[in-house]
LOTORZA-458890 format. One record per residue (C-alpha): residue in one letter; x, y, z. Coordinates in Angstrom, 3 decimals, always signed. Last residue first. Example, Ala and Ser with C-alpha at 12.3 -4.5 7.8 and 13.67 -1.06 7.14 Angstrom:
% LOTORZA-458890
  rest         X         Y         Z
     s   +13.670    -1.060    +7.140
     a   +12.300    -4.500    +7.800
% end
This chain:
% LOTORZA-458890
  rest         X         Y         Z
     x   +14.214  +121.055   +42.604
     x   +17.956  +120.698   +41.606
     x   +18.508  +117.874   +44.374
     x   +15.373  +115.936   +43.241
     x   +16.490  +115.758   +39.647
     x   +20.003  +114.856   +40.663
     x   +18.422  +111.897   +42.867
     x   +16.210  +111.157   +39.653
     x   +19.235  +110.989   +37.693
     x   +21.183  +108.508   +39.901
     x   +18.425  +106.313   +40.453
     x   +18.023  +106.649   +36.583
     x   +21.666  +105.312   +36.070
     x   +21.394  +102.623   +38.831
     x   +18.189  +101.018   +36.638
     x   +20.253  +101.003   +33.643
     x   +23.345   +99.612   +35.643
     x   +21.342   +96.673   +36.657
     x   +19.301   +96.049   +33.689
     x   +16.852   +97.759   +31.782
     x   +13.920   +99.870   +32.927
     x   +11.034  +101.409   +31.846
     x    +8.991  +104.050   +34.101
     x    +5.202  +103.249   +34.703
     x    +4.846  +104.919   +37.865
     x    +4.138  +101.380   +39.480
     x    +7.118   +99.856   +37.237
     x    +9.466  +102.354   +38.673
     x    +8.442  +101.488   +42.512
     x    +8.875   +98.053   +41.715
     x   +12.370   +98.261   +40.639
     x   +13.155  +100.368   +42.869
     x   +11.917   +97.460   +45.835
     x   +13.662   +95.279   +44.007
     x   +17.452   +97.023   +44.164
     x   +16.893   +97.675   +47.865
     x   +16.352   +94.146   +48.485
     x   +19.487   +93.500   +46.100
     x   +21.636   +96.118   +47.602
     x   +20.885   +94.788   +51.176
     x   +22.188   +91.350   +50.486
     x   +25.194   +93.282   +48.365
     x   +25.840   +95.505   +52.013
     x   +25.966   +92.038   +53.618
     x   +28.381   +90.305   +51.429
     x   +30.634   +93.855   +51.662
     x   +30.925   +93.525   +55.027
     x   +32.527   +90.546   +55.077
     x   +34.603   +91.241   +52.374
     x   +36.189   +94.043   +53.815
     x   +36.958   +96.730   +51.039
     x   +33.760   +98.951   +51.132
     x   +33.950  +102.444   +49.199
     x   +31.986  +100.833   +46.192
     x   +29.307   +99.326   +48.332
     x   +29.013  +102.283   +50.470
     x   +28.282  +104.480   +47.514
     x   +25.673  +101.543   +45.925
     x   +23.862  +101.640   +49.027
     x   +23.502  +105.154   +49.125
     x   +22.792  +105.626   +45.171
     x   +19.673  +102.821   +46.282
     x   +18.051  +104.768   +48.914
     x   +18.271  +108.099   +46.836
     x   +16.187  +106.098   +44.101
     x   +13.672  +105.010   +46.884
     x   +13.674  +108.518   +48.383
     x   +12.981  +109.867   +44.516
     x   +10.503  +107.757   +43.832
     x    +8.251  +109.499   +46.606
     x    +7.876  +106.624   +49.298
     x    +4.485  +104.381   +48.970
     x    +2.364  +103.442   +52.416
     x    +2.951   +99.796   +53.536
     x    -0.900   +97.654   +53.322
     x    -2.537   +97.810   +56.811
     x    -5.840   +98.750   +54.969
     x    -5.772  +102.261   +56.633
     x    -2.572  +102.968   +55.039
     x    +0.874  +101.879   +56.942
     x    +4.048  +103.508   +57.957
     x    +1.971  +106.442   +59.814
     x    +3.822  +105.854   +63.156
     x    +1.144  +104.146   +64.731
     x    +0.577  +101.942   +62.176
     x    +4.038  +100.787   +62.101
     x    +3.716   +99.845   +65.856
     x    +0.577   +98.171   +65.514
     x    +3.008   +95.937   +62.929
     x    +5.571   +95.717   +65.700
     x    +3.326   +94.280   +68.028
     x    +1.923   +91.428   +65.966
     x    +5.617   +90.728   +64.654
     x    +6.737   +91.037   +68.561
     x    +3.425   +88.531   +69.276
     x    +4.628   +85.905   +66.628
     x    +8.686   +86.041   +67.921
     x    +7.448   +86.093   +71.666
     x    +5.339   +82.879   +71.301
     x    +8.148   +81.032   +69.626
     x   +10.579   +81.895   +72.562
     x    +8.157   +81.296   +75.368
     x    +7.297   +77.756   +74.182
     x   +11.103   +77.012   +73.555
     x   +11.872   +78.213   +76.869
     x    +9.181   +76.133   +78.342
     x   +10.776   +72.794   +76.443
     x    +8.901   +71.529   +73.520
     x    +7.863   +67.893   +73.682
     x    +7.782   +65.513   +70.788
     x   +11.260   +67.459   +69.869
     x   +10.631   +69.068   +66.048
     x   +11.962   +71.989   +67.224
     x   +15.279   +71.134   +68.403
     x   +17.058   +74.532   +69.457
     x   +19.070   +76.576   +66.906
     x   +16.017   +79.574   +67.868
     x   +16.449   +79.342   +71.651
     x   +19.130   +81.827   +72.274
     x   +17.527   +84.917   +69.826
     x   +16.366   +86.852   +72.248
     x   +14.595   +89.644   +71.388
     x   +15.679   +93.390   +72.817
     x   +13.214   +95.670   +73.539
     x   +12.291   +99.781   +72.744
     x    +9.530   +98.645   +70.452
     x   +10.598  +100.225   +67.193
     x   +13.966  +100.493   +66.931
     x   +15.167   +97.454   +69.168
     x   +12.031   +95.370   +68.395
     x   +12.928   +96.277   +64.065
     x   +16.366   +95.128   +64.786
     x   +15.811   +91.893   +66.584
     x   +12.835   +91.252   +64.340
     x   +15.141   +91.966   +61.243
     x   +15.307   +95.060   +59.574
     x   +18.399   +96.745   +59.507
     x   +18.841   +99.602   +56.777
     x   +15.666  +100.852   +57.237
     x   +14.373  +103.430   +54.309
     x   +10.733  +103.052   +54.255
     x   +10.490  +100.567   +51.862
     x   +13.288   +98.601   +53.577
     x   +10.604   +98.420   +56.790
     x    +8.048   +97.620   +54.782
     x   +10.481   +94.407   +53.283
     x   +10.824   +93.704   +57.114
     x    +7.380   +93.236   +57.774
     x    +6.190   +91.252   +55.539
     x    +2.165   +91.852   +55.138
     x    +0.191   +88.883   +54.242
     x    -3.093   +89.376   +52.859
     x    -3.609   +86.222   +50.948
     x    -2.051   +82.770   +51.202
     x    -2.559   +80.102   +48.527
     x    -2.313   +76.566   +50.318
     x    -0.768   +73.351   +49.566
     x    +0.103   +71.432   +52.770
     x    +3.909   +70.407   +53.755
     x    +6.017   +71.766   +51.484
     x    +3.364   +74.853   +50.967
     x    +5.187   +75.729   +54.828
     x    +8.657   +75.803   +53.311
     x    +7.778   +78.650   +50.715
     x    +5.493   +79.815   +53.296
     x    +7.926   +80.985   +55.755
     x   +10.833   +81.900   +53.195
     x    +8.452   +84.954   +51.472
     x    +7.665   +85.522   +55.068
     x   +10.694   +87.243   +56.303
     x    +9.398   +88.819   +59.405
     x    +5.999   +88.555   +60.477
     x    +1.788   +90.259   +59.490
     x    -1.276   +88.139   +58.245
     x    -4.073   +90.537   +57.691
     x    -6.741   +88.651   +58.162
     x    -9.686   +89.910   +55.446
     x    -8.423   +87.847   +52.679
     x    -8.689   +84.272   +54.763
     x    -6.028   +82.202   +52.687
     x    -3.561   +81.918   +55.256
     x    -6.096   +81.040   +57.855
     x    -8.791   +78.738   +56.082
     x    -5.751   +76.681   +55.275
     x    -4.361   +76.381   +58.744
     x    -7.601   +75.181   +60.206
     x    -7.453   +72.493   +56.707
     x    -3.749   +71.849   +57.404
     x    -4.233   +71.209   +60.724
     x    -3.320   +67.557   +61.008
     x    -2.486   +66.453   +64.615
     x    +0.757   +66.348   +66.413
     x    +3.239   +66.699   +63.814
     x    +2.808   +70.040   +62.670
     x    +3.070   +71.743   +66.309
     x    +0.816   +74.340   +66.195
     x    +1.498   +77.414   +68.829
     x    -1.266   +80.119   +69.799
     x    -0.600   +83.159   +71.188
     x    -2.747   +85.582   +73.421
     x    -6.126   +87.748   +73.740
     x    -4.495   +90.427   +70.655
     x    -3.563   +87.766   +68.246
     x    -0.445   +85.706   +67.932
     x    -0.187   +82.856   +65.445
     x    +2.555   +80.556   +65.838
     x    +3.522   +77.575   +63.211
     x    +5.734   +74.370   +64.315
     x    +7.517   +72.059   +62.576
     x    +8.801   +73.333   +59.204
     x   +10.303   +70.904   +56.834
     x   +14.065   +70.116   +57.642
     x   +17.395   +70.170   +55.245
     x   +20.774   +68.931   +54.895
     x   +22.893   +69.272   +52.097
     x   +25.813   +70.448   +54.143
     x   +25.444   +69.802   +57.805
     x   +23.622   +71.687   +61.207
     x   +19.988   +71.591   +60.115
     x   +18.402   +73.645   +62.107
     x   +14.582   +71.681   +63.004
     x   +11.982   +74.617   +61.680
     x   +10.285   +77.162   +63.034
     x    +7.011   +79.323   +61.748
     x    +6.015   +82.973   +62.395
     x    +2.739   +84.984   +62.016
     x    +1.604   +88.046   +64.130
     x    -2.208   +88.336   +63.628
     x    -4.283   +91.310   +62.242
     x    -8.278   +91.617   +61.918
     x    -9.068   +89.253   +64.518
     x   -12.658   +87.309   +64.738
     x   -11.372   +84.485   +62.731
     x    -8.897   +83.757   +65.053
     x   -10.365   +83.334   +68.470
     x   -12.859   +80.975   +66.666
     x   -10.103   +79.189   +64.886
     x    -8.152   +78.488   +68.291
     x   -11.149   +77.251   +70.044
     x   -12.215   +74.795   +67.076
     x    -7.990   +73.682   +67.551
     x    -8.045   +73.032   +71.189
     x   -11.639   +71.266   +70.696
     x    -9.788   +68.653   +68.219
     x    -6.679   +68.454   +70.438
     x    -3.087   +69.587   +71.200
     x    -2.886   +73.272   +70.493
     x    -0.600   +74.904   +72.445
     x    -2.035   +77.760   +74.180
     x    -0.141   +80.834   +75.759
     x    -1.190   +83.332   +77.084
     x    +0.547   +86.674   +77.848
     x    +3.884   +87.172   +79.041
     x    +5.790   +87.154   +75.703
     x    +9.587   +87.934   +76.092
     x   +11.359   +90.700   +76.496
     x   +15.366   +91.560   +77.152
     x   +16.248   +94.708   +78.564
     x   +18.155   +97.125   +75.988
     x   +22.044   +98.119   +76.528
     x   +22.796   +95.645   +74.019
     x   +21.340   +97.307   +71.415
% end
């Protein structure tokens, strides 16, 4: 990954700062089928310290729109976008973004696609925006500005470029997912065969058993939790009952062994 060139978004970036800007942004976004979605929050460096999102980024085919939430009231416009069932909102780690954004204004999101979860369901071990960009788009995304002060009244040119890049990359990843056949015609992740999902679970359990390094073990446990969730969802879809974590693991091993025999 280190040998790959760093890319930043070079298209038009619109910092929405007036009612006129907002009307134009909403008009453009309404005409899209898919947008890249991301948020930025002022970083917290002290224990117990936390902040609400202060920037929402939306990338469309023709540009990127940045909404500084302290600049004006965007709640009505953003609610329309986030609740639009015909508009796919593609992002990475959207559960956290949406949970935090709901603390700023209430909304019921529809048609969200978390590319990280979609990648994990297809067997990708590394599913961060940087990892997916490197694996699928062939370039690196810089994270050097991620801990800057996003609550500043005036964003720096570097912050603006970074924010637009994150949303743009999410949209580009969605298009790449479709190109690779990882999504169905509606833009939803395709279901993998149950025995392959089970194999992912068995593989991560075996790696955890072999690992002695505490730091590596912690990262593997985080992956196990995500893979475990995917496997449970797959079992539910197949109407297969399961019990606790140990019973789920047992079923995974059984499915893998059955697939080998067949």
